[in-house]
PANURO-579793 format. One line per 4 residues: number of its first residue (from 1); for each residue x, y, z negated of N, C-alpha, C, O. Coordinates in nm, 3 decimals, padded with zeros to 5 digits. Each point is the difference from the previous one (the first is absolute). Layout:
BEGIN
NUM = X Y Z X Y Z X Y Z X Y Z; ...
END
This chain:
BEGIN
1 = 00.096 -00.122 00.019 -00.085 00.134 -00.011 00.068 00.121 -00.006 00.100 00.003 -00.072; -00.133 00.100 00.132 00.066 00.113 00.006 00.006 00.086 -00.140 -00.110 00.045 -00.032; 00.205 -00.016 -00.049 00.020 00.067 -00.115 00.099 00.111 -00.007 00.087 -00.006 00.086; -00.082 00.098 -00.162 00.081 00.100 -00.023 00.008 00.036 -00.155 -00.093 -00.030 -00.076
5 = 00.204 00.093 00.034 00.018 00.006 -00.150 -00.124 00.070 -00.053 -00.060 00.091 00.058; 00.028 -00.150 -00.180 -00.132 00.070 -00.085 -00.091 -00.064 00.039 -00.100 00.033 -00.064; 00.070 -00.140 00.167 -00.116 -00.060 00.027 -00.056 -00.110 -00.116 00.084 -00.049 -00.076; -00.198 00.017 00.065 -00.043 -00.103 -00.079 -00.055 -00.092 00.096 -00.093 00.045 00.067
9 = 00.129 -00.162 -00.044 -00.050 -00.095 00.093 -00.068 -00.134 -00.060 00.057 -00.037 -00.102; -00.150 -00.033 00.135 -00.034 -00.121 -00.044 00.052 -00.098 00.072 -00.015 00.005 00.122; 00.086 -00.113 -00.180 00.083 -00.102 00.085 -00.080 -00.142 -00.080 -00.080 00.002 -00.094; 00.128 -00.105 00.162 -00.062 -00.125 -00.063 00.076 -00.032 -00.133 00.115 00.043 -00.011
13 = -00.165 -00.109 -00.083 00.044 -00.036 -00.144 00.153 -00.038 00.018 00.043 -00.093 00.068; 00.040 00.196 -00.149 00.143 -00.046 -00.034 00.033 -00.023 -00.141 -00.025 00.083 -00.088; 00.079 -00.191 00.067 00.032 -00.061 -00.123 00.060 00.074 -00.094 -00.005 -00.042 -00.116; 00.075 00.168 00.143 00.053 00.110 -00.091 -00.113 00.058 -00.082 -00.117 00.014 00.036
17 = 00.172 00.019 -00.156 -00.084 00.037 -00.114 -00.034 00.158 00.038 00.070 00.053 00.086; -00.188 00.031 -00.156 00.002 00.136 00.021 00.085 00.070 -00.056 00.035 -00.019 -00.116; 00.016 00.118 00.196 00.117 00.111 -00.056 00.132 -00.056 00.044 00.092 00.080 -00.017; -00.061 -00.183 00.064 00.110 -00.056 00.040 00.017 00.059 00.164 -00.091 00.013 00.082
21 = 00.245 00.017 -00.063 00.035 00.055 00.143 00.036 -00.128 00.097 00.061 -00.095 -00.048; -00.104 00.098 00.195 00.042 -00.126 00.075 00.064 00.081 00.108 -00.019 00.121 00.013; 00.097 -00.193 00.062 00.057 00.029 00.120 -00.085 -00.065 00.132 -00.036 -00.118 -00.002; 00.012 00.196 00.101 -00.061 -00.097 00.118 00.129 00.053 00.083 00.054 00.111 -00.005
25 = -00.022 -00.221 00.080 00.111 00.000 00.115 -00.035 -00.048 00.120 00.076 -00.002 00.096; -00.213 -00.048 -00.096 -00.041 -00.034 00.154 -00.067 00.102 00.067 -00.123 00.011 -00.005; 00.205 00.075 00.074 -00.053 00.137 00.056 00.019 -00.012 00.147 00.112 -00.007 00.051; -00.224 00.005 00.018 -00.014 -00.033 00.146 00.042 00.154 00.073 00.053 00.005 00.111
29 = -00.086 00.110 -00.188 00.005 00.133 00.108 00.029 00.103 -00.120 -00.061 00.006 -00.106; 00.173 00.078 00.150 00.033 00.128 -00.080 -00.004 00.137 00.102 00.067 00.005 00.104; -00.134 00.077 -00.139 -00.016 00.134 00.052 00.008 00.136 -00.067 -00.090 00.047 -00.069; 00.202 00.009 00.094 00.001 00.117 -00.082 00.045 00.122 00.108 00.107 -00.005 00.061
33 = -00.190 00.096 -00.048 00.030 00.087 00.104 00.037 -00.070 00.134 -00.068 -00.094 00.044; 00.184 00.146 00.024 00.028 -00.083 00.130 00.069 -00.133 -00.026 00.027 -00.074 00.095; -00.002 00.045 -00.202 00.069 -00.145 -00.037 -00.111 -00.099 -00.010 -00.077 -00.013 -00.094; 00.080 -00.041 00.185 -00.106 -00.145 00.034 00.069 -00.147 00.009 00.062 -00.041 00.098
37 = -00.081 -00.023 -00.204 00.074 -00.135 00.040 -00.119 -00.105 -00.039 -00.090 00.005 -00.084; 00.129 -00.106 00.185 -00.090 -00.109 00.014 00.058 -00.144 -00.033 00.098 -00.037 00.064; -00.139 -00.024 -00.136 00.086 -00.141 -00.058 -00.029 -00.094 00.093 -00.101 00.003 00.070; 00.201 -00.105 -00.066 -00.006 -00.114 00.087 00.026 -00.124 -00.087 00.110 -00.053 00.012
41 = -00.198 00.001 -00.096 -00.113 00.037 -00.022 -00.024 00.098 -00.123 -00.112 00.050 -00.008; 00.201 -00.020 -00.084 00.016 00.073 -00.127 00.128 00.094 00.035 00.090 -00.023 00.081; -00.111 00.134 -00.164 00.120 00.106 -00.009 00.075 -00.057 -00.125 -00.056 -00.028 -00.106; 00.198 00.015 00.132 00.078 -00.035 -00.120 00.048 00.100 -00.097 00.035 -00.030 -00.115
45 = -00.035 00.154 00.166 00.051 00.106 -00.089 -00.107 00.100 -00.047 00.030 00.106 -00.055; -00.165 -00.147 00.081 -00.102 00.070 -00.075 -00.066 -00.066 -00.086 -00.049 -00.108 00.035; 00.033 00.159 -00.173 -00.068 -00.070 -00.118 -00.093 00.102 -00.065 00.028 00.118 -00.018; -00.146 -00.181 -00.017 -00.104 00.073 -00.056 -00.010 -00.029 -00.161 -00.008 -00.116 -00.042
49 = 00.009 00.222 -00.038 -00.049 -00.031 -00.146 -00.098 00.035 -00.037 -00.032 00.115 00.030; -00.049 -00.187 -00.101 -00.139 00.006 -00.055 -00.016 -00.026 -00.123 00.074 -00.086 -00.048; -00.165 00.145 -00.028 -00.051 -00.028 -00.143 -00.120 -00.055 -00.005 -00.095 00.050 00.061; 00.083 -00.160 -00.135 -00.128 -00.080 -00.005 -00.084 00.078 -00.095 00.039 00.017 -00.115
53 = -00.157 00.034 00.159 -00.084 00.081 -00.083 -00.103 -00.089 -00.071 -00.005 00.005 -00.123; -00.073 -00.082 00.186 -00.073 -00.072 -00.063 -00.063 -00.153 00.077 00.002 00.003 00.123; -00.042 -00.099 -00.171 -00.062 -00.117 00.066 -00.150 00.035 -00.003 -00.047 00.063 -00.095; -00.026 -00.104 00.197 -00.146 00.031 -00.012 -00.051 -00.092 00.121 00.077 -00.039 00.088
57 = -00.220 00.006 -00.090 -00.085 -00.080 00.112 -00.040 00.105 00.094 -00.016 00.116 -00.037; -00.001 -00.155 00.162 -00.079 00.105 00.089 -00.139 -00.038 -00.009 -00.038 -00.083 -00.083; -00.047 00.148 00.174 -00.137 -00.018 00.003 -00.029 -00.128 00.039 00.085 -00.078 00.044; -00.220 00.049 -00.059 -00.034 -00.154 00.012 -00.073 00.000 00.150 -00.097 00.069 00.031
61 = 00.164 -00.158 00.050 -00.032 -00.037 00.121 -00.097 -00.131 -00.005 00.032 -00.111 -00.044; -00.138 00.142 00.090 -00.113 -00.103 00.020 -00.025 -00.076 00.134 -00.051 00.050 00.100; 00.089 -00.164 -00.112 -00.030 -00.070 00.150 -00.132 -00.104 -00.025 00.008 -00.094 -00.079; -00.129 00.121 00.157 -00.108 -00.060 00.006 -00.035 -00.107 00.131 -00.016 00.045 00.114
65 = 00.009 -00.154 -00.138 -00.024 -00.073 00.130 -00.152 -00.050 -00.020 -00.042 -00.052 -00.103; -00.030 00.075 00.215 -00.128 -00.067 00.019 -00.047 -00.052 00.128 00.004 00.051 00.112; -00.062 -00.190 -00.160 -00.033 -00.060 00.118 -00.135 -00.016 00.017 -00.070 -00.059 -00.082; 00.025 00.115 00.199 -00.148 00.039 00.018 -00.066 -00.167 00.035 00.058 -00.091 00.058
69 = -00.196 00.093 -00.114 -00.055 -00.127 00.017 00.059 -00.118 -00.088 -00.048 -00.113 00.012; 00.130 00.134 -00.083 00.079 -00.119 -00.071 -00.013 00.005 -00.150 00.043 -00.091 -00.071; -00.108 00.206 00.018 -00.023 00.017 -00.145 00.135 -00.009 -00.072 00.012 -00.065 -00.104; 00.081 00.124 00.156 00.142 -00.006 -00.049 00.074 00.123 00.011 00.004 00.060 00.107
73 = 00.058 -00.017 -00.215 00.062 00.156 00.003 00.093 -00.015 -00.112 -00.032 -00.055 -00.106; 00.156 00.111 00.133 00.107 00.012 -00.092 00.056 00.145 -00.021 00.023 00.082 00.089; -00.007 -00.068 -00.217 00.072 00.151 -00.008 00.126 00.013 -00.101 -00.015 -00.032 -00.118; 00.111 00.070 00.155 00.133 -00.019 -00.052 00.044 00.138 -00.022 -00.021 00.082 00.089
77 = 00.086 -00.043 -00.210 00.052 00.123 -00.033 00.172 -00.029 -00.018 00.053 -00.108 -00.027; 00.004 00.223 00.047 00.141 -00.001 -00.008 00.052 00.139 -00.047 -00.040 00.104 00.053; 00.138 -00.106 -00.161 00.045 00.112 -00.023 00.174 -00.018 00.011 00.065 -00.087 -00.059; -00.008 00.197 00.157 00.155 -00.037 -00.003 00.083 00.087 -00.083 -00.004 00.123 -00.003
81 = 00.089 -00.212 -00.073 00.087 00.040 -00.097 00.096 00.125 00.066 00.046 -00.028 00.111; -00.014 00.148 -00.160 00.073 00.077 00.056 00.090 00.057 -00.101 -00.027 -00.031 -00.116; 00.146 00.122 00.138 00.093 00.055 -00.066 00.013 00.142 00.062 00.018 00.020 00.120; -00.030 00.084 -00.220 00.029 00.128 00.052 00.130 00.024 -00.014 00.047 -00.019 -00.112
85 = 00.047 00.068 00.225 00.103 00.058 00.014 00.033 00.149 00.020 -00.053 00.051 00.099; 00.130 00.027 -00.172 00.051 00.126 00.006 00.118 00.007 00.058 00.098 -00.031 -00.069; -00.079 00.072 00.202 00.104 00.007 00.080 00.076 00.100 -00.083 -00.069 00.083 -00.058; 00.220 -00.075 00.039 00.063 00.084 -00.090 00.120 00.061 00.066 00.051 00.106 -00.035
89 = -00.006 -00.188 00.144 00.135 00.017 00.073 00.007 -00.068 00.114 -00.024 -00.120 -00.015; 00.050 00.158 00.137 00.045 -00.048 00.133 00.155 00.029 00.027 00.040 00.106 00.047; 00.039 -00.209 -00.080 00.134 00.051 00.051 00.035 -00.070 00.127 -00.043 -00.113 00.023; 00.123 00.179 00.064 00.032 -00.052 00.125 00.155 00.047 00.007 00.068 -00.027 00.099
END
């Protein structure tokens, strides 16, 4: 996802505790002014540092299957586990 310093983004659940700092090193693209770099597949010298803000659940998504004339229906709900990350530094 596209991020910049100071952004708070939701990512899939990460095992780190709230308040800890993590380093994300799988960066696909870096752009700052006229300096644009594209990884093949990742950039080796670009790292993103983020702080884990909290763990939470996403809104419920409901899947409803209905079969006409069969007296059959099913309703399934799902809530994705997410982690809120605060992007603190992008080093290139």
